[in-house]
GUTI-52415 format. One record per residue (C-alpha): residue in three letters; x, y, z. Coordinates in Angstrom, 2 decimals, m for minus. Example, Ala and Ser with C-alpha at 12.3 -4.5 7.8 and 13.67 -1.06 7.14 Angstrom:
2
@residuo->ALA	xx->12.30	yy->m4.50	zz->7.80
@residuo->SER	xx->13.67	yy->m1.06	zz->7.14
//
This chain:
261
@residuo->UNK	xx->105.83	yy->181.05	zz->108.16
@residuo->UNK	xx->107.80	yy->179.11	zz->110.75
@residuo->UNK	xx->110.38	yy->180.81	zz->112.95
@residuo->UNK	xx->113.35	yy->178.59	zz->113.84
@residuo->UNK	xx->116.10	yy->179.51	zz->116.31
@residuo->UNK	xx->118.22	yy->176.34	zz->116.17
@residuo->UNK	xx->120.52	yy->175.73	zz->113.16
@residuo->UNK	xx->120.45	yy->172.00	zz->113.97
@residuo->UNK	xx->116.68	yy->171.80	zz->113.43
@residuo->UNK	xx->116.11	yy->168.84	zz->111.03
@residuo->UNK	xx->113.64	yy->170.89	zz->108.99
@residuo->UNK	xx->116.59	yy->172.96	zz->107.80
@residuo->UNK	xx->118.65	yy->169.99	zz->106.55
@residuo->UNK	xx->118.38	yy->171.00	zz->102.87
@residuo->UNK	xx->120.38	yy->174.16	zz->103.62
@residuo->UNK	xx->123.13	yy->172.69	zz->105.80
@residuo->UNK	xx->126.79	yy->173.11	zz->104.76
@residuo->UNK	xx->126.15	yy->174.88	zz->101.47
@residuo->UNK	xx->129.84	yy->175.77	zz->101.13
@residuo->UNK	xx->130.89	yy->172.11	zz->100.97
@residuo->UNK	xx->130.94	yy->171.77	zz->97.17
@residuo->UNK	xx->131.84	yy->168.07	zz->97.12
@residuo->UNK	xx->129.00	yy->167.24	zz->99.49
@residuo->UNK	xx->126.42	yy->169.36	zz->97.68
@residuo->UNK	xx->127.44	yy->167.95	zz->94.29
@residuo->UNK	xx->126.28	yy->164.54	zz->95.51
@residuo->UNK	xx->123.55	yy->165.53	zz->97.94
@residuo->UNK	xx->121.46	yy->167.84	zz->95.80
@residuo->UNK	xx->120.91	yy->165.69	zz->92.68
@residuo->UNK	xx->120.48	yy->162.55	zz->94.79
@residuo->UNK	xx->117.84	yy->164.34	zz->96.86
@residuo->UNK	xx->116.08	yy->165.67	zz->93.78
@residuo->UNK	xx->116.67	yy->169.28	zz->94.72
@residuo->UNK	xx->118.81	yy->172.33	zz->94.06
@residuo->UNK	xx->119.28	yy->175.57	zz->95.97
@residuo->UNK	xx->118.11	yy->178.88	zz->94.48
@residuo->UNK	xx->119.71	yy->181.95	zz->96.05
@residuo->UNK	xx->118.05	yy->185.42	zz->96.19
@residuo->UNK	xx->114.47	yy->186.47	zz->95.58
@residuo->UNK	xx->115.28	yy->187.31	zz->91.93
@residuo->UNK	xx->116.61	yy->183.81	zz->91.19
@residuo->UNK	xx->113.76	yy->182.15	zz->93.07
@residuo->UNK	xx->111.32	yy->184.23	zz->91.04
@residuo->UNK	xx->112.95	yy->183.16	zz->87.77
@residuo->UNK	xx->112.85	yy->179.53	zz->88.84
@residuo->UNK	xx->109.14	yy->179.86	zz->89.68
@residuo->UNK	xx->108.48	yy->181.53	zz->86.34
@residuo->UNK	xx->110.10	yy->178.51	zz->84.65
@residuo->UNK	xx->107.63	yy->176.23	zz->86.44
@residuo->UNK	xx->109.94	yy->174.97	zz->89.19
@residuo->UNK	xx->108.41	yy->174.32	zz->92.63
@residuo->UNK	xx->109.99	yy->175.17	zz->95.99
@residuo->UNK	xx->110.16	yy->172.51	zz->98.68
@residuo->UNK	xx->110.81	yy->175.20	zz->101.28
@residuo->UNK	xx->112.18	yy->178.74	zz->101.60
@residuo->UNK	xx->114.75	yy->179.99	zz->104.11
@residuo->UNK	xx->114.68	yy->183.72	zz->104.81
@residuo->UNK	xx->116.01	yy->186.21	zz->107.31
@residuo->UNK	xx->113.40	yy->188.43	zz->108.97
@residuo->UNK	xx->114.47	yy->191.62	zz->107.18
@residuo->UNK	xx->113.94	yy->190.01	zz->103.74
@residuo->UNK	xx->110.60	yy->188.41	zz->104.50
@residuo->UNK	xx->108.53	yy->190.78	zz->102.34
@residuo->UNK	xx->110.63	yy->189.82	zz->99.27
@residuo->UNK	xx->109.57	yy->186.17	zz->99.32
@residuo->UNK	xx->105.97	yy->186.14	zz->100.52
@residuo->UNK	xx->104.67	yy->185.79	zz->96.96
@residuo->UNK	xx->107.32	yy->183.26	zz->95.85
@residuo->UNK	xx->106.86	yy->180.37	zz->98.25
@residuo->UNK	xx->103.46	yy->179.16	zz->97.08
@residuo->UNK	xx->102.33	yy->176.40	zz->99.45
@residuo->UNK	xx->105.87	yy->175.64	zz->100.64
@residuo->UNK	xx->106.88	yy->176.38	zz->104.25
@residuo->UNK	xx->108.89	yy->179.55	zz->104.82
@residuo->UNK	xx->111.53	yy->179.13	zz->107.55
@residuo->UNK	xx->112.36	yy->182.49	zz->109.14
@residuo->UNK	xx->115.77	yy->182.65	zz->110.86
@residuo->UNK	xx->118.17	yy->185.20	zz->112.30
@residuo->UNK	xx->121.37	yy->186.19	zz->110.50
@residuo->UNK	xx->123.38	yy->184.15	zz->113.01
@residuo->UNK	xx->121.32	yy->181.01	zz->112.48
@residuo->UNK	xx->121.55	yy->181.38	zz->108.69
@residuo->UNK	xx->125.34	yy->181.65	zz->108.83
@residuo->UNK	xx->125.75	yy->178.77	zz->111.28
@residuo->UNK	xx->123.52	yy->176.60	zz->109.09
@residuo->UNK	xx->124.88	yy->177.35	zz->105.62
@residuo->UNK	xx->128.52	yy->178.05	zz->106.44
@residuo->UNK	xx->128.60	yy->181.61	zz->105.10
@residuo->UNK	xx->127.02	yy->185.02	zz->105.64
@residuo->UNK	xx->123.79	yy->184.88	zz->103.65
@residuo->UNK	xx->123.50	yy->188.41	zz->102.30
@residuo->UNK	xx->121.15	yy->187.83	zz->99.37
@residuo->UNK	xx->118.13	yy->187.59	zz->101.60
@residuo->UNK	xx->116.59	yy->184.24	zz->100.78
@residuo->UNK	xx->117.34	yy->180.67	zz->99.78
@residuo->UNK	xx->114.92	yy->178.11	zz->98.41
@residuo->UNK	xx->115.24	yy->174.35	zz->98.22
@residuo->UNK	xx->113.67	yy->173.70	zz->94.82
@residuo->UNK	xx->112.39	yy->170.43	zz->93.41
@residuo->UNK	xx->114.69	yy->169.45	zz->90.54
@residuo->UNK	xx->112.61	yy->169.03	zz->87.35
@residuo->UNK	xx->112.79	yy->165.81	zz->85.34
@residuo->UNK	xx->115.42	yy->165.96	zz->82.62
@residuo->UNK	xx->114.15	yy->166.27	zz->79.05
@residuo->UNK	xx->115.47	yy->164.00	zz->76.30
@residuo->UNK	xx->118.15	yy->165.25	zz->73.91
@residuo->UNK	xx->115.66	yy->165.01	zz->71.03
@residuo->UNK	xx->113.17	yy->167.22	zz->72.87
@residuo->UNK	xx->115.77	yy->169.84	zz->73.74
@residuo->UNK	xx->117.26	yy->170.19	zz->70.25
@residuo->UNK	xx->114.00	yy->169.89	zz->68.29
@residuo->UNK	xx->114.00	yy->172.81	zz->65.85
@residuo->UNK	xx->117.18	yy->174.33	zz->67.30
@residuo->UNK	xx->119.50	yy->176.15	zz->64.89
@residuo->UNK	xx->122.31	yy->176.85	zz->67.35
@residuo->UNK	xx->123.18	yy->174.53	zz->70.24
@residuo->UNK	xx->126.02	yy->174.92	zz->72.74
@residuo->UNK	xx->127.60	yy->171.63	zz->73.89
@residuo->UNK	xx->129.75	yy->171.70	zz->77.06
@residuo->UNK	xx->132.02	yy->168.70	zz->77.58
@residuo->UNK	xx->133.39	yy->167.99	zz->81.09
@residuo->UNK	xx->133.55	yy->171.65	zz->82.20
@residuo->UNK	xx->134.11	yy->171.32	zz->85.93
@residuo->UNK	xx->134.07	yy->174.93	zz->87.11
@residuo->UNK	xx->130.59	yy->176.07	zz->88.13
@residuo->UNK	xx->131.46	yy->179.68	zz->87.30
@residuo->UNK	xx->132.35	yy->178.75	zz->83.72
@residuo->UNK	xx->129.15	yy->176.74	zz->83.32
@residuo->UNK	xx->127.06	yy->179.66	zz->84.58
@residuo->UNK	xx->128.87	yy->182.14	zz->82.34
@residuo->UNK	xx->128.44	yy->179.86	zz->79.32
@residuo->UNK	xx->124.69	yy->179.65	zz->79.98
@residuo->UNK	xx->124.50	yy->183.43	zz->80.24
@residuo->UNK	xx->126.29	yy->183.73	zz->76.90
@residuo->UNK	xx->123.95	yy->181.14	zz->75.38
@residuo->UNK	xx->120.89	yy->183.06	zz->76.55
@residuo->UNK	xx->122.19	yy->186.48	zz->75.57
@residuo->UNK	xx->123.63	yy->185.53	zz->72.18
@residuo->UNK	xx->120.81	yy->183.44	zz->70.79
@residuo->UNK	xx->121.62	yy->179.78	zz->71.40
@residuo->UNK	xx->118.46	yy->177.70	zz->71.32
@residuo->UNK	xx->119.68	yy->175.01	zz->73.73
@residuo->UNK	xx->122.61	yy->173.79	zz->75.82
@residuo->UNK	xx->123.76	yy->170.18	zz->76.12
@residuo->UNK	xx->126.22	yy->169.06	zz->78.78
@residuo->UNK	xx->128.26	yy->165.91	zz->79.21
@residuo->UNK	xx->127.71	yy->163.58	zz->82.12
@residuo->UNK	xx->130.85	yy->164.83	zz->83.91
@residuo->UNK	xx->130.06	yy->168.52	zz->83.38
@residuo->UNK	xx->129.38	yy->170.62	zz->86.49
@residuo->UNK	xx->125.73	yy->170.99	zz->87.52
@residuo->UNK	xx->124.05	yy->174.06	zz->85.94
@residuo->UNK	xx->121.65	yy->174.11	zz->88.90
@residuo->UNK	xx->124.37	yy->174.36	zz->91.53
@residuo->UNK	xx->123.78	yy->177.71	zz->93.23
@residuo->UNK	xx->127.03	yy->179.32	zz->91.98
@residuo->UNK	xx->126.24	yy->178.32	zz->88.39
@residuo->UNK	xx->122.73	yy->179.73	zz->88.76
@residuo->UNK	xx->124.02	yy->182.96	zz->90.28
@residuo->UNK	xx->126.72	yy->183.54	zz->87.64
@residuo->UNK	xx->124.22	yy->182.76	zz->84.88
@residuo->UNK	xx->121.91	yy->185.47	zz->86.29
@residuo->UNK	xx->119.15	yy->182.86	zz->86.31
@residuo->UNK	xx->119.41	yy->182.11	zz->82.59
@residuo->UNK	xx->119.80	yy->178.39	zz->83.36
@residuo->UNK	xx->116.01	yy->178.54	zz->83.81
@residuo->UNK	xx->115.29	yy->180.03	zz->80.39
@residuo->UNK	xx->117.60	yy->178.06	zz->78.05
@residuo->UNK	xx->116.46	yy->174.46	zz->77.43
@residuo->UNK	xx->119.18	yy->172.01	zz->78.46
@residuo->UNK	xx->119.85	yy->168.39	zz->79.30
@residuo->UNK	xx->122.72	yy->165.93	zz->79.67
@residuo->UNK	xx->124.21	yy->164.02	zz->76.76
@residuo->UNK	xx->125.19	yy->160.35	zz->76.78
@residuo->UNK	xx->128.77	yy->159.37	zz->75.91
@residuo->UNK	xx->130.01	yy->160.30	zz->72.42
@residuo->UNK	xx->129.44	yy->156.97	zz->70.69
@residuo->UNK	xx->125.75	yy->157.47	zz->71.42
@residuo->UNK	xx->125.63	yy->161.27	zz->71.47
@residuo->UNK	xx->127.03	yy->161.95	zz->67.99
@residuo->UNK	xx->124.33	yy->159.93	zz->66.13
@residuo->UNK	xx->121.64	yy->161.61	zz->68.25
@residuo->UNK	xx->122.85	yy->165.06	zz->67.21
@residuo->UNK	xx->123.23	yy->164.12	zz->63.56
@residuo->UNK	xx->119.74	yy->162.59	zz->63.49
@residuo->UNK	xx->118.51	yy->165.98	zz->64.68
@residuo->UNK	xx->120.17	yy->167.57	zz->61.64
@residuo->UNK	xx->122.96	yy->169.31	zz->63.56
@residuo->UNK	xx->126.43	yy->169.95	zz->62.13
@residuo->UNK	xx->129.03	yy->169.32	zz->64.86
@residuo->UNK	xx->131.55	yy->172.16	zz->65.03
@residuo->UNK	xx->134.33	yy->171.56	zz->67.59
@residuo->UNK	xx->136.13	yy->174.64	zz->68.90
@residuo->UNK	xx->139.75	yy->173.54	zz->69.22
@residuo->UNK	xx->143.35	yy->174.17	zz->68.19
@residuo->UNK	xx->144.30	yy->172.07	zz->65.18
@residuo->UNK	xx->146.45	yy->172.42	zz->62.07
@residuo->UNK	xx->143.43	yy->171.74	zz->59.88
@residuo->UNK	xx->141.01	yy->173.97	zz->61.81
@residuo->UNK	xx->138.82	yy->176.46	zz->59.98
@residuo->UNK	xx->138.91	yy->180.06	zz->61.21
@residuo->UNK	xx->135.70	yy->181.02	zz->63.01
@residuo->UNK	xx->134.92	yy->183.94	zz->60.70
@residuo->UNK	xx->135.31	yy->181.70	zz->57.62
@residuo->UNK	xx->133.06	yy->179.03	zz->59.15
@residuo->UNK	xx->130.47	yy->181.64	zz->60.11
@residuo->UNK	xx->130.40	yy->183.05	zz->56.57
@residuo->UNK	xx->129.18	yy->179.71	zz->55.18
@residuo->UNK	xx->127.73	yy->178.17	zz->58.33
@residuo->UNK	xx->125.40	yy->175.20	zz->58.03
@residuo->UNK	xx->121.78	yy->175.93	zz->58.86
@residuo->UNK	xx->121.91	yy->174.02	zz->62.15
@residuo->UNK	xx->125.06	yy->173.91	zz->64.28
@residuo->UNK	xx->126.08	yy->172.25	zz->67.54
@residuo->UNK	xx->129.10	yy->174.13	zz->68.92
@residuo->UNK	xx->131.33	yy->171.82	zz->71.00
@residuo->UNK	xx->133.36	yy->173.35	zz->73.85
@residuo->UNK	xx->135.87	yy->171.37	zz->75.93
@residuo->UNK	xx->137.10	yy->171.29	zz->79.50
@residuo->UNK	xx->139.18	yy->174.13	zz->80.95
@residuo->UNK	xx->142.53	yy->172.33	zz->80.95
@residuo->UNK	xx->142.74	yy->169.91	zz->78.04
@residuo->UNK	xx->139.95	yy->171.11	zz->75.78
@residuo->UNK	xx->137.76	yy->168.64	zz->73.93
@residuo->UNK	xx->138.38	yy->164.92	zz->74.25
@residuo->UNK	xx->139.68	yy->162.86	zz->71.36
@residuo->UNK	xx->136.25	yy->161.24	zz->71.04
@residuo->UNK	xx->134.56	yy->164.64	zz->70.72
@residuo->UNK	xx->137.08	yy->165.77	zz->68.09
@residuo->UNK	xx->136.62	yy->162.50	zz->66.19
@residuo->UNK	xx->132.85	yy->163.01	zz->66.23
@residuo->UNK	xx->133.07	yy->166.57	zz->64.87
@residuo->UNK	xx->132.20	yy->167.45	zz->61.28
@residuo->UNK	xx->134.41	yy->170.57	zz->61.38
@residuo->UNK	xx->137.10	yy->171.83	zz->63.73
@residuo->UNK	xx->136.89	yy->175.58	zz->64.21
@residuo->UNK	xx->139.35	yy->177.97	zz->65.85
@residuo->UNK	xx->139.20	yy->181.59	zz->66.98
@residuo->UNK	xx->142.08	yy->183.51	zz->65.36
@residuo->UNK	xx->144.22	yy->184.96	zz->68.16
@residuo->UNK	xx->146.91	yy->187.63	zz->68.45
@residuo->UNK	xx->149.56	yy->188.71	zz->70.93
@residuo->UNK	xx->151.00	yy->185.26	zz->71.44
@residuo->UNK	xx->147.81	yy->184.07	zz->73.16
@residuo->UNK	xx->146.63	yy->180.66	zz->71.93
@residuo->UNK	xx->143.17	yy->180.47	zz->73.49
@residuo->UNK	xx->140.50	yy->182.09	zz->75.64
@residuo->UNK	xx->138.73	yy->181.03	zz->78.81
@residuo->UNK	xx->136.05	yy->178.52	zz->77.80
@residuo->UNK	xx->133.12	yy->180.80	zz->78.69
@residuo->UNK	xx->134.69	yy->183.73	zz->76.82
@residuo->UNK	xx->135.38	yy->181.51	zz->73.81
@residuo->UNK	xx->131.77	yy->180.31	zz->73.87
@residuo->UNK	xx->130.55	yy->183.91	zz->73.86
@residuo->UNK	xx->132.78	yy->184.86	zz->70.90
@residuo->UNK	xx->131.75	yy->181.82	zz->68.87
@residuo->UNK	xx->128.03	yy->182.18	zz->69.66
@residuo->UNK	xx->128.15	yy->185.85	zz->68.64
@residuo->UNK	xx->129.81	yy->184.94	zz->65.34
@residuo->UNK	xx->127.24	yy->182.21	zz->64.61
@residuo->UNK	xx->124.13	yy->184.04	zz->65.87
//
């Protein structure tokens, strides 16, 4: 345990400016790290085999992290130093700079999977975290994300997911010309959730669902890209009422995963 009184101490650089999303989006993956927030999330990350590079904790929360740090240094700071360093009032007790694990291959992640959630270009970290939580709670075997999708290990995604990003196998997909053959070689039927005149209602698709399904979900504004729709074997829609044409992407993922569970 190392007590630090200066927020400019270089040993604390992993935790600096955590509220600058644009900066962290570049800094964390490039540095091979991500930030886990709260003792519960750090514990789930450790249980998944992830290793902390360091832990930042306020004095009053020290007992919560003594068994979580392993051999990593624990930096103990005051509330004022924590806020000056991170840019916000840290009220969840502890932060950990975690080593980012090596990404698995698509083939490894979908091996044996019967239900896979595919997220294309979803840019909101809250939606990504909520989709992972739905995947974990409703029986998806894996999650695949496009290259431009928000980082599931960004701390807001992790927090919204309730740590389920550590329990559902996931990796990034290549672009569709390469991704579609990979998924088909794995025996997955590509079902794109979208609005279309020739779409099949979700309940009808679920009644005769193929044995192995990859459920494709598109970005918040425009939905799935034309390349994703062209790659799909079936276009599926959730029947709606009340003049509403669609749901939030995380809510739609939850509905579709429940129907196909």
